[in-house]
C-alpha positions as CSV (number, residue, x, y, z in Angstrom):
1,X,-7.2,66.2,-10.6
2,X,-9.7,63.8,-12.7
3,X,-6.4,62.2,-14.0
4,X,-4.7,62.1,-10.9
5,X,-7.5,60.0,-9.5
6,X,-8.0,57.9,-11.9
7,X,-4.2,57.1,-12.2
8,X,-4.4,56.5,-8.3
9,X,-7.4,54.0,-8.5
10,X,-6.3,52.2,-11.5
11,X,-3.2,51.1,-9.5
12,X,-5.3,50.4,-6.6
13,X,-6.5,46.8,-5.8
14,X,-9.8,47.2,-4.1
15,X,-10.5,44.6,-0.9
16,X,-13.3,42.4,-1.5
17,X,-15.5,40.9,0.8
18,X,-17.1,37.7,1.0
19,X,-19.4,37.8,4.6
20,X,-20.4,34.1,5.7
21,X,-23.6,33.9,5.4
22,X,-23.4,36.0,2.2
23,X,-25.2,39.4,2.5
24,X,-27.3,41.3,-0.2
25,X,-24.8,43.3,-2.2
26,X,-25.4,47.0,-3.0
27,X,-23.5,49.6,-5.1
28,X,-22.9,53.2,-4.7
29,X,-21.3,56.1,-6.5
30,X,-19.0,58.7,-5.0
31,X,-19.6,61.4,-7.4
32,X,-17.1,64.4,-8.3
33,X,-17.6,67.3,-10.2
34,X,-15.8,70.5,-10.9
35,X,-17.3,74.0,-10.2
36,X,-15.6,77.2,-10.2
37,X,-14.6,77.1,-6.8
38,X,-12.9,73.4,-7.4
39,X,-14.0,69.8,-7.1
40,X,-17.3,68.9,-5.0
41,X,-18.6,65.5,-3.8
42,X,-22.4,64.8,-4.3
43,X,-24.2,63.6,-1.5
44,X,-27.9,62.9,-0.6
45,X,-29.9,63.5,2.7
46,X,-32.4,60.3,2.5
47,X,-36.2,61.0,3.5
48,X,-37.8,59.2,6.4
49,X,-40.1,57.6,3.8
50,X,-37.2,55.0,2.6
51,X,-37.0,51.5,4.2
52,X,-33.3,51.7,5.2
53,X,-31.1,54.6,6.5
54,X,-33.8,57.2,7.2
55,X,-32.6,60.9,7.2
56,X,-28.9,59.9,6.9
57,X,-26.5,61.3,4.5
58,X,-25.5,59.1,1.9
59,X,-23.8,58.5,-1.3
60,X,-26.6,57.6,-4.4
61,X,-27.0,53.9,-4.7
62,X,-28.5,51.0,-3.3
63,X,-29.3,47.1,-3.5
64,X,-28.8,45.0,-6.4
65,X,-31.7,43.9,-8.4
66,X,-31.9,40.4,-9.9
67,X,-31.5,41.8,-13.3
68,X,-28.7,43.9,-12.7
69,X,-25.7,42.7,-14.9
70,X,-23.1,43.7,-12.1
71,X,-22.7,45.8,-9.2
72,X,-21.5,48.8,-11.1
73,X,-24.6,48.6,-12.9
74,X,-26.7,49.0,-9.9
75,X,-24.9,51.9,-8.7
76,X,-25.4,53.6,-12.2
77,X,-29.1,52.6,-12.1
78,X,-29.7,53.6,-8.6
79,X,-28.1,57.0,-8.9
80,X,-30.2,57.7,-12.2
81,X,-33.3,56.5,-10.0
82,X,-32.6,58.7,-7.1
83,X,-30.9,61.7,-8.5
84,X,-31.4,61.9,-12.1
85,X,-27.9,61.3,-13.3
86,X,-27.8,59.8,-16.6
87,X,-25.0,56.9,-16.5
88,X,-23.3,58.3,-19.7
89,X,-22.7,61.7,-17.9
90,X,-20.2,60.0,-15.8
91,X,-16.9,58.5,-16.1
92,X,-16.4,55.6,-13.7
93,X,-12.6,56.2,-12.6
94,X,-12.2,53.0,-10.1
95,X,-13.8,51.3,-7.2
96,X,-13.1,51.3,-3.3
97,X,-13.0,48.8,-0.7
98,X,-16.2,46.5,-0.2
99,X,-17.8,47.4,3.1
100,X,-20.2,45.7,5.2
101,X,-22.7,47.6,6.6
102,X,-24.6,47.4,10.2
103,X,-28.1,47.1,8.1
104,X,-26.5,44.0,6.5
105,X,-25.3,44.6,3.2
106,X,-22.1,44.2,1.2
107,X,-21.5,47.7,-0.2
108,X,-19.4,48.3,-3.4
109,X,-18.3,51.9,-3.8
110,X,-17.2,53.4,-6.9
111,X,-15.7,56.7,-8.0
112,X,-17.0,58.7,-10.7
113,X,-16.7,62.2,-12.4
114,X,-19.7,64.0,-13.6
115,X,-19.0,65.7,-16.8
116,X,-20.9,68.7,-16.6
117,X,-22.0,71.5,-14.1
118,X,-24.4,72.8,-13.4
119,X,-26.6,69.6,-13.5
120,X,-30.3,69.5,-13.6
121,X,-31.1,67.1,-11.0
122,X,-34.3,65.2,-11.0
123,X,-34.4,63.1,-7.9
124,X,-36.7,60.8,-6.3
125,X,-38.8,62.8,-3.6
126,X,-40.0,59.6,-1.9
127,X,-36.1,58.6,-1.7
128,X,-34.0,61.8,-1.4
129,X,-34.9,64.8,0.9
130,X,-32.1,67.1,-0.7
131,X,-28.9,67.0,-2.1
132,X,-25.4,68.3,-0.7
133,X,-22.6,69.4,-3.0
134,X,-19.7,69.4,-0.4
135,X,-16.2,71.2,-1.7
136,X,-13.6,68.4,-1.4
137,X,-11.1,71.2,0.1
138,X,-14.0,71.3,3.0
139,X,-13.9,67.8,3.6
140,X,-10.0,67.4,3.6
141,X,-9.9,69.9,6.4
142,X,-9.3,68.1,9.5
143,X,-11.2,70.8,11.7
144,X,-14.6,69.2,9.8
145,X,-13.6,65.8,10.8
146,X,-15.1,65.3,14.5
147,X,-15.7,62.3,16.6
148,X,-19.8,60.9,16.8
149,X,-20.8,58.5,19.4
150,X,-23.9,56.4,18.3
151,X,-25.5,53.6,20.1
152,X,-26.2,50.5,17.6
153,X,-27.8,47.5,18.9
154,X,-27.4,48.4,22.3
155,X,-23.5,49.1,22.1
156,X,-21.8,52.5,22.1
157,X,-19.4,53.3,19.3
158,X,-17.4,56.2,18.3
159,X,-17.0,57.1,14.7
160,X,-15.2,59.7,13.0
161,X,-17.9,61.7,11.1
162,X,-17.6,65.0,8.7
163,X,-19.6,67.9,9.4
164,X,-21.0,70.2,6.7
165,X,-23.0,73.0,7.9
166,X,-26.1,71.4,9.8
167,X,-25.5,67.7,8.4
168,X,-23.5,64.8,10.0
169,X,-21.6,62.3,7.3
170,X,-21.3,59.5,9.4
171,X,-21.2,55.3,9.5
172,X,-20.5,53.5,6.4
173,X,-20.7,56.7,4.0
174,X,-18.0,58.4,6.4
175,X,-15.7,55.1,5.9
176,X,-15.9,55.1,2.0
177,X,-15.5,58.8,2.1
178,X,-12.2,58.7,4.5
179,X,-10.7,55.8,2.5
180,X,-11.3,57.9,-0.9
181,X,-9.7,61.0,1.0
182,X,-6.7,58.9,2.1
183,X,-6.2,57.5,-1.2
184,X,-6.3,60.8,-2.7
185,X,-4.3,62.6,0.1
186,X,-1.3,63.8,-2.2
187,X,-3.5,65.0,-4.9
188,X,-3.9,68.7,-5.1
189,X,-7.3,70.3,-6.4
């Protein structure tokens, strides 16, 4: 499966966005890893202590620091800071479309494959409440794609979200996940 995803992403030209006025850049990693039951994707539940996206399910990552050489470097650095994944333990397979979030960031998502399982997660208890390792087959099952209504800045919106147990993957994370799942639609686990 890793090779198929790498091939698909190598042939994909991600859509970049240049919002006006410019927004702070951020990078996230959609990390896959192989378990005996098949591929899983790593998500994190953010704590209520963080400034942005309190209590939400997200991919690891964050805002670019001035010393980051690239947005990919940001995604790798933030992933290490948040959940302890060493950059040399992931292979970056490709990039998805940039996304502008309601929190006013321009997020660039990267797809990566973790080279080992189990992993010795070392996460920031200030930023991360817990991790979710969600089976790819669960996310591909249309029964787990549900409508979710939210009021944002006084307006009501309906989003497609993914249910996993008591957790709901929604918003920008669900949009990035949806794009990824659409791209790999024909790939078998």
